[in-house]
C-alpha positions in Angstrom: 24.6 -76.9 52.4 24.8 -73.8 49.7 25.8 -70.8 50.0 22.7 -69.1 49.0 21.4 -70.9 52.2 24.0 -69.9 54.2 23.6 -66.1 53.1 19.9 -66.3 54.1 20.4 -68.4 57.6 23.1 -65.1 58.3 20.5 -62.5 57.4 17.6 -64.2 59.0 19.7 -64.3 62.3 21.1 -60.9 62.0 17.7 -59.7 62.2 16.6 -62.0 65.1 17.4 -61.2 68.7 18.9 -64.9 69.1 21.6 -64.9 71.8 22.8 -68.6 70.0 22.2 -70.9 67.0 24.0 -73.8 65.6 23.2 -76.1 62.8 24.6 -79.5 61.3 24.4 -80.4 58.3 27.1 -83.3 57.0 30.5 -82.3 57.8 29.4 -78.5 58.1 28.5 -77.0 61.4 27.7 -73.7 62.0 27.9 -71.4 65.2 26.3 -68.4 65.3 25.5 -65.9 68.4 24.0 -62.1 68.0 24.6 -59.8 70.6 23.5 -56.4 70.0 26.1 -54.4 71.9 29.3 -56.5 70.0 30.7 -55.5 66.9 30.5 -59.0 65.3 29.1 -62.3 64.9 31.3 -65.3 64.8 30.5 -67.8 62.1 32.6 -71.3 62.6 32.6 -74.1 60.3 34.4 -77.4 61.7 35.5 -80.3 59.5 36.7 -80.3 56.3 35.3 -76.5 55.8 37.7 -73.9 56.3 36.5 -71.6 59.7 35.1 -68.4 58.5 35.1 -64.8 60.3 31.8 -62.5 59.4 33.0 -59.2 59.4 30.6 -57.6 61.2 26.9 -58.8 61.2 24.6 -56.1 63.1 21.0 -55.8 64.1 19.0 -54.4 61.1 19.0 -50.3 60.7 15.9 -49.8 62.1 16.5 -51.8 65.4 19.5 -49.8 65.6 20.9 -46.5 66.9 20.5 -44.3 64.1 22.4 -43.7 61.7 24.1 -40.3 60.4 24.8 -41.9 57.2 21.4 -42.7 56.4 20.0 -39.8 58.4 22.2 -37.2 56.3 21.7 -39.2 52.7 18.3 -37.3 50.5 17.6 -40.2 48.0 17.3 -43.7 47.7 20.2 -45.9 49.7 21.6 -49.1 47.9 23.2 -50.9 50.9 24.9 -54.3 51.0 23.0 -57.3 50.9 26.0 -59.5 52.3 29.3 -59.4 54.3 32.6 -59.1 51.6 34.5 -57.1 50.2 33.6 -54.2 47.8 35.2 -53.4 44.6 34.1 -51.1 42.5 35.6 -52.4 39.3 35.4 -56.1 37.7 39.4 -55.9 37.5 42.1 -54.2 39.4 43.0 -52.2 36.1 39.3 -51.7 34.9 37.2 -48.7 35.1 34.6 -48.4 38.1 31.0 -49.6 37.1 30.1 -46.0 38.7 31.0 -43.0 39.5 29.2 -39.6 41.6 26.9 -37.9 38.9 26.5 -41.0 36.5 22.8 -41.6 35.6 21.8 -45.0 36.1 19.0 -47.9 35.5 17.5 -49.9 37.7 19.5 -53.3 37.6 22.4 -51.9 36.0 25.8 -52.7 37.9 27.0 -50.7 40.9 29.8 -52.9 42.2 30.8 -56.4 43.3 30.7 -58.0 47.1 32.9 -60.8 47.0 31.8 -63.2 49.8 33.6 -67.0 50.1 35.6 -66.1 46.9 31.7 -65.4 45.2 32.0 -62.5 43.4 28.5 -60.6 43.6 27.5 -57.9 41.2 25.8 -55.6 43.4 22.6 -54.0 41.0 21.0 -50.5 40.9 17.4 -50.8 42.9 16.8 -47.4 41.3 16.5 -45.1 38.6 18.4 -42.1 39.1 21.9 -40.2 39.3 24.6 -41.5 41.8 25.0 -38.6 44.6 27.5 -40.5 46.7 29.4 -43.3 46.9 29.7 -44.4 50.5 32.3 -47.3 50.3 35.9 -47.3 48.7 37.0 -50.3 46.6 38.4 -53.3 48.6 36.8 -52.0 51.3 35.3 -55.2 53.6 31.6 -54.0 54.0 28.8 -55.7 56.4 25.2 -56.9 55.7 22.7 -53.8 55.6 25.9 -50.9 55.3 24.6 -47.8 53.2 26.9 -48.4 49.7 25.5 -46.0 47.1 22.9 -42.8 47.2 20.9 -42.4 44.1 18.4 -39.3 43.8 
């Protein structure tokens, strides 16, 4: 099973009201269970694949209790497309991709989310000015978590 397929599977399960889900593909076995009151969804892999713990996958923001960050944000919100670790620059010594006050174009890199040792560039979905950065460097982010506000 490819990484992108696993990510799509996680997104689909997190957006649903399933209480349990299991799939086997060769040596890989994945088991997921959603619980609206839980803080996270364990994702277990067996056989030759190491165990993976999803940091926290919640239901979509529209289905969850009101989100004060989104309510207070004025502008367009860029959300994390997956669970992982956020990096503001491409190297520990490097300058951040963007800072508050920077003007960005649609498609411009805003940061990186590392998931399962793969670096995923987070691109701006909007043209505008970065008014807020809601995550810190090396912070674990959840699927759908607000990361940037662009006006």
